[in-house]
Biotite code that builds the C-alpha atoms (Angstrom):
import biotite.structure as struc

atoms = struc.array([
    struc.Atom([0.000, 0.000, 0.000], chain_id="A", res_id=1, res_name="MET", atom_name="CA", element="C"),
    struc.Atom([2.622, 2.519, 1.046], chain_id="A", res_id=2, res_name="ASN", atom_name="CA", element="C"),
    struc.Atom([4.922, 1.509, -1.820], chain_id="A", res_id=3, res_name="ASP", atom_name="CA", element="C"),
    struc.Atom([2.096, 2.353, -4.213], chain_id="A", res_id=4, res_name="ASP", atom_name="CA", element="C"),
    struc.Atom([1.709, 5.703, -2.481], chain_id="A", res_id=5, res_name="GLY", atom_name="CA", element="C"),
    struc.Atom([5.406, 6.445, -2.811], chain_id="A", res_id=6, res_name="VAL", atom_name="CA", element="C"),
    struc.Atom([5.337, 5.620, -6.537], chain_id="A", res_id=7, res_name="LYS", atom_name="CA", element="C"),
    struc.Atom([2.324, 7.857, -7.034], chain_id="A", res_id=8, res_name="LEU", atom_name="CA", element="C"),
    struc.Atom([4.023, 10.672, -5.106], chain_id="A", res_id=9, res_name="SER", atom_name="CA", element="C"),
    struc.Atom([7.119, 10.359, -7.257], chain_id="A", res_id=10, res_name="LEU", atom_name="CA", element="C"),
    struc.Atom([4.857, 10.641, -10.307], chain_id="A", res_id=11, res_name="ASP", atom_name="CA", element="C"),
    struc.Atom([3.370, 13.840, -8.816], chain_id="A", res_id=12, res_name="GLN", atom_name="CA", element="C"),
    struc.Atom([-0.007, 12.124, -8.333], chain_id="A", res_id=13, res_name="LYS", atom_name="CA", element="C"),
    struc.Atom([-0.461, 13.333, -4.788], chain_id="A", res_id=14, res_name="HIS", atom_name="CA", element="C"),
    struc.Atom([-4.233, 12.987, -4.497], chain_id="A", res_id=15, res_name="VAL", atom_name="CA", element="C"),
    struc.Atom([-3.980, 9.335, -5.499], chain_id="A", res_id=16, res_name="GLU", atom_name="CA", element="C"),
    struc.Atom([-0.971, 8.852, -3.225], chain_id="A", res_id=17, res_name="ALA", atom_name="CA", element="C"),
    struc.Atom([-2.923, 10.216, -0.276], chain_id="A", res_id=18, res_name="ILE", atom_name="CA", element="C"),
    struc.Atom([-5.653, 7.665, -0.964], chain_id="A", res_id=19, res_name="GLU", atom_name="CA", element="C"),
    struc.Atom([-3.064, 4.870, -0.690], chain_id="A", res_id=20, res_name="LYS", atom_name="CA", element="C"),
    struc.Atom([-1.585, 6.359, 2.488], chain_id="A", res_id=21, res_name="TYR", atom_name="CA", element="C"),
    struc.Atom([-5.098, 6.740, 3.941], chain_id="A", res_id=22, res_name="ASN", atom_name="CA", element="C"),
    struc.Atom([-5.713, 3.046, 3.398], chain_id="A", res_id=23, res_name="LEU", atom_name="CA", element="C"),
    struc.Atom([-2.415, 2.022, 5.011], chain_id="A", res_id=24, res_name="ALA", atom_name="CA", element="C"),
    struc.Atom([-3.002, 4.353, 7.957], chain_id="A", res_id=25, res_name="ILE", atom_name="CA", element="C"),
    struc.Atom([-6.622, 3.349, 8.520], chain_id="A", res_id=26, res_name="SER", atom_name="CA", element="C"),
    struc.Atom([-5.713, -0.331, 8.578], chain_id="A", res_id=27, res_name="GLU", atom_name="CA", element="C"),
    struc.Atom([-2.858, 0.197, 11.027], chain_id="A", res_id=28, res_name="SER", atom_name="CA", element="C"),
    struc.Atom([-2.727, 0.137, 14.814], chain_id="A", res_id=29, res_name="GLU", atom_name="CA", element="C"),
    struc.Atom([-0.818, 2.854, 16.679], chain_id="A", res_id=30, res_name="ASP", atom_name="CA", element="C"),
    struc.Atom([1.849, 0.328, 17.674], chain_id="A", res_id=31, res_name="ASP", atom_name="CA", element="C"),
    struc.Atom([2.690, -0.463, 14.033], chain_id="A", res_id=32, res_name="ASN", atom_name="CA", element="C"),
    struc.Atom([6.301, 0.682, 13.584], chain_id="A", res_id=33, res_name="GLU", atom_name="CA", element="C"),
    struc.Atom([5.554, 1.764, 9.995], chain_id="A", res_id=34, res_name="LYS", atom_name="CA", element="C"),
    struc.Atom([2.704, 4.102, 10.927], chain_id="A", res_id=35, res_name="LEU", atom_name="CA", element="C"),
    struc.Atom([4.945, 7.154, 11.536], chain_id="A", res_id=36, res_name="PRO", atom_name="CA", element="C"),
    struc.Atom([6.486, 6.646, 8.074], chain_id="A", res_id=37, res_name="ILE", atom_name="CA", element="C"),
    struc.Atom([3.086, 6.416, 6.403], chain_id="A", res_id=38, res_name="TRP", atom_name="CA", element="C"),
    struc.Atom([1.940, 9.551, 8.228], chain_id="A", res_id=39, res_name="LEU", atom_name="CA", element="C"),
    struc.Atom([5.135, 11.325, 7.164], chain_id="A", res_id=40, res_name="SER", atom_name="CA", element="C"),
    struc.Atom([4.686, 10.312, 3.546], chain_id="A", res_id=41, res_name="ASN", atom_name="CA", element="C"),
    struc.Atom([1.096, 11.503, 3.548], chain_id="A", res_id=42, res_name="ARG", atom_name="CA", element="C"),
    struc.Atom([2.214, 14.764, 5.142], chain_id="A", res_id=43, res_name="ALA", atom_name="CA", element="C"),
    struc.Atom([4.680, 15.325, 2.286], chain_id="A", res_id=44, res_name="CYS", atom_name="CA", element="C"),
    struc.Atom([1.880, 15.022, -0.260], chain_id="A", res_id=45, res_name="SER", atom_name="CA", element="C"),
    struc.Atom([-0.405, 17.198, 1.846], chain_id="A", res_id=46, res_name="LEU", atom_name="CA", element="C"),
    struc.Atom([2.206, 19.968, 1.942], chain_id="A", res_id=47, res_name="VAL", atom_name="CA", element="C"),
    struc.Atom([2.528, 19.852, -1.842], chain_id="A", res_id=48, res_name="ILE", atom_name="CA", element="C"),
    struc.Atom([-1.259, 20.129, -2.125], chain_id="A", res_id=49, res_name="LEU", atom_name="CA", element="C"),
    struc.Atom([-1.101, 23.045, 0.337], chain_id="A", res_id=50, res_name="GLU", atom_name="CA", element="C"),
    struc.Atom([-3.191, 21.254, 2.947], chain_id="A", res_id=51, res_name="LYS", atom_name="CA", element="C"),
    struc.Atom([-0.879, 22.613, 5.587], chain_id="A", res_id=52, res_name="ILE", atom_name="CA", element="C"),
    struc.Atom([-2.879, 22.071, 8.772], chain_id="A", res_id=53, res_name="ASP", atom_name="CA", element="C"),
    struc.Atom([-3.570, 18.440, 7.813], chain_id="A", res_id=54, res_name="GLU", atom_name="CA", element="C"),
    struc.Atom([0.136, 17.937, 7.124], chain_id="A", res_id=55, res_name="ALA", atom_name="CA", element="C"),
    struc.Atom([1.063, 19.381, 10.506], chain_id="A", res_id=56, res_name="ILE", atom_name="CA", element="C"),
    struc.Atom([-1.449, 17.094, 12.217], chain_id="A", res_id=57, res_name="ALA", atom_name="CA", element="C"),
    struc.Atom([0.086, 14.053, 10.505], chain_id="A", res_id=58, res_name="ASP", atom_name="CA", element="C"),
    struc.Atom([3.585, 15.140, 11.519], chain_id="A", res_id=59, res_name="CYS", atom_name="CA", element="C"),
    struc.Atom([2.555, 15.707, 15.119], chain_id="A", res_id=60, res_name="VAL", atom_name="CA", element="C"),
    struc.Atom([0.946, 12.272, 15.253], chain_id="A", res_id=61, res_name="ARG", atom_name="CA", element="C"),
    struc.Atom([4.002, 10.635, 13.655], chain_id="A", res_id=62, res_name="ALA", atom_name="CA", element="C"),
    struc.Atom([6.321, 12.369, 16.128], chain_id="A", res_id=63, res_name="LEU", atom_name="CA", element="C"),
    struc.Atom([4.096, 11.398, 19.045], chain_id="A", res_id=64, res_name="THR", atom_name="CA", element="C"),
    struc.Atom([4.412, 7.783, 17.961], chain_id="A", res_id=65, res_name="LEU", atom_name="CA", element="C"),
    struc.Atom([8.144, 8.078, 17.205], chain_id="A", res_id=66, res_name="ASP", atom_name="CA", element="C"),
    struc.Atom([9.891, 11.231, 18.486], chain_id="A", res_id=67, res_name="PRO", atom_name="CA", element="C"),
    struc.Atom([12.982, 10.373, 16.408], chain_id="A", res_id=68, res_name="LYS", atom_name="CA", element="C"),
    struc.Atom([11.124, 10.116, 13.084], chain_id="A", res_id=69, res_name="CYS", atom_name="CA", element="C"),
    struc.Atom([13.229, 12.441, 10.936], chain_id="A", res_id=70, res_name="VAL", atom_name="CA", element="C"),
    struc.Atom([10.935, 11.686, 7.990], chain_id="A", res_id=71, res_name="MET", atom_name="CA", element="C"),
    struc.Atom([8.169, 13.543, 9.833], chain_id="A", res_id=72, res_name="ALA", atom_name="CA", element="C"),
    struc.Atom([10.357, 16.515, 10.671], chain_id="A", res_id=73, res_name="LEU", atom_name="CA", element="C"),
    struc.Atom([10.942, 17.454, 7.034], chain_id="A", res_id=74, res_name="ILE", atom_name="CA", element="C"),
    struc.Atom([7.299, 18.020, 5.995], chain_id="A", res_id=75, res_name="PRO", atom_name="CA", element="C"),
    struc.Atom([6.657, 19.459, 9.463], chain_id="A", res_id=76, res_name="HIS", atom_name="CA", element="C"),
    struc.Atom([9.299, 22.106, 8.815], chain_id="A", res_id=77, res_name="SER", atom_name="CA", element="C"),
    struc.Atom([8.031, 22.769, 5.284], chain_id="A", res_id=78, res_name="LYS", atom_name="CA", element="C"),
    struc.Atom([4.484, 23.181, 6.558], chain_id="A", res_id=79, res_name="ALA", atom_name="CA", element="C"),
    struc.Atom([5.530, 25.858, 9.033], chain_id="A", res_id=80, res_name="TYR", atom_name="CA", element="C"),
    struc.Atom([7.583, 27.574, 6.342], chain_id="A", res_id=81, res_name="ALA", atom_name="CA", element="C"),
    struc.Atom([4.440, 27.682, 4.155], chain_id="A", res_id=82, res_name="TYR", atom_name="CA", element="C"),
    struc.Atom([2.611, 29.269, 7.086], chain_id="A", res_id=83, res_name="LYS", atom_name="CA", element="C"),
    struc.Atom([5.338, 31.908, 7.252], chain_id="A", res_id=84, res_name="GLY", atom_name="CA", element="C"),
    struc.Atom([6.650, 30.719, 10.618], chain_id="A", res_id=85, res_name="ASP", atom_name="CA", element="C"),
    struc.Atom([10.290, 30.510, 9.586], chain_id="A", res_id=86, res_name="ILE", atom_name="CA", element="C"),
    struc.Atom([11.543, 30.432, 13.168], chain_id="A", res_id=87, res_name="GLY", atom_name="CA", element="C"),
    struc.Atom([9.544, 27.333, 13.987], chain_id="A", res_id=88, res_name="ARG", atom_name="CA", element="C"),
    struc.Atom([10.455, 25.738, 10.647], chain_id="A", res_id=89, res_name="ALA", atom_name="CA", element="C"),
    struc.Atom([14.133, 26.332, 11.407], chain_id="A", res_id=90, res_name="THR", atom_name="CA", element="C"),
    struc.Atom([13.809, 24.920, 14.923], chain_id="A", res_id=91, res_name="ASP", atom_name="CA", element="C"),
    struc.Atom([12.246, 21.749, 13.524], chain_id="A", res_id=92, res_name="ILE", atom_name="CA", element="C"),
    struc.Atom([15.076, 21.381, 11.007], chain_id="A", res_id=93, res_name="LEU", atom_name="CA", element="C"),
    struc.Atom([17.609, 21.827, 13.799], chain_id="A", res_id=94, res_name="ARG", atom_name="CA", element="C"),
    struc.Atom([15.970, 18.946, 15.646], chain_id="A", res_id=95, res_name="LYS", atom_name="CA", element="C"),
    struc.Atom([16.264, 16.820, 12.501], chain_id="A", res_id=96, res_name="ALA", atom_name="CA", element="C"),
    struc.Atom([19.955, 17.700, 12.252], chain_id="A", res_id=97, res_name="LEU", atom_name="CA", element="C"),
    struc.Atom([20.480, 16.733, 15.889], chain_id="A", res_id=98, res_name="GLU", atom_name="CA", element="C"),
    struc.Atom([19.006, 13.320, 15.117], chain_id="A", res_id=99, res_name="LEU", atom_name="CA", element="C"),
    struc.Atom([20.903, 12.836, 11.845], chain_id="A", res_id=100, res_name="GLU", atom_name="CA", element="C"),
    struc.Atom([24.069, 14.914, 11.959], chain_id="A", res_id=101, res_name="LYS", atom_name="CA", element="C"),
    struc.Atom([25.488, 13.331, 8.789], chain_id="A", res_id=102, res_name="ASP", atom_name="CA", element="C"),
    struc.Atom([22.382, 13.818, 6.627], chain_id="A", res_id=103, res_name="ASN", atom_name="CA", element="C"),
    struc.Atom([23.575, 16.266, 3.963], chain_id="A", res_id=104, res_name="LYS", atom_name="CA", element="C"),
    struc.Atom([20.009, 16.596, 2.636], chain_id="A", res_id=105, res_name="GLY", atom_name="CA", element="C"),
    struc.Atom([18.988, 18.504, 5.730], chain_id="A", res_id=106, res_name="LEU", atom_name="CA", element="C"),
])
């Protein structure tokens, strides 16, 4: 399910990708270790579709489930940047860098 969502996201088919992520998320329990990743992936598509508050909610949920989920920090930061809250976006990116010091993509 999530692999299909990733492929759709890469093809810029974000509405369809979100449908796949929704299915994976709805069929998952909170203790599923993949749930934070699925929420993060959906948040990335939501940011692109400018559904900023929904993206933030997904990131918050992913980080509640896994506080070290760097994949959630990226769309979380982008969402706050879209809202014009550059300070908060920067703080979130700093947290990501603390978790993954060698990640040159951050």
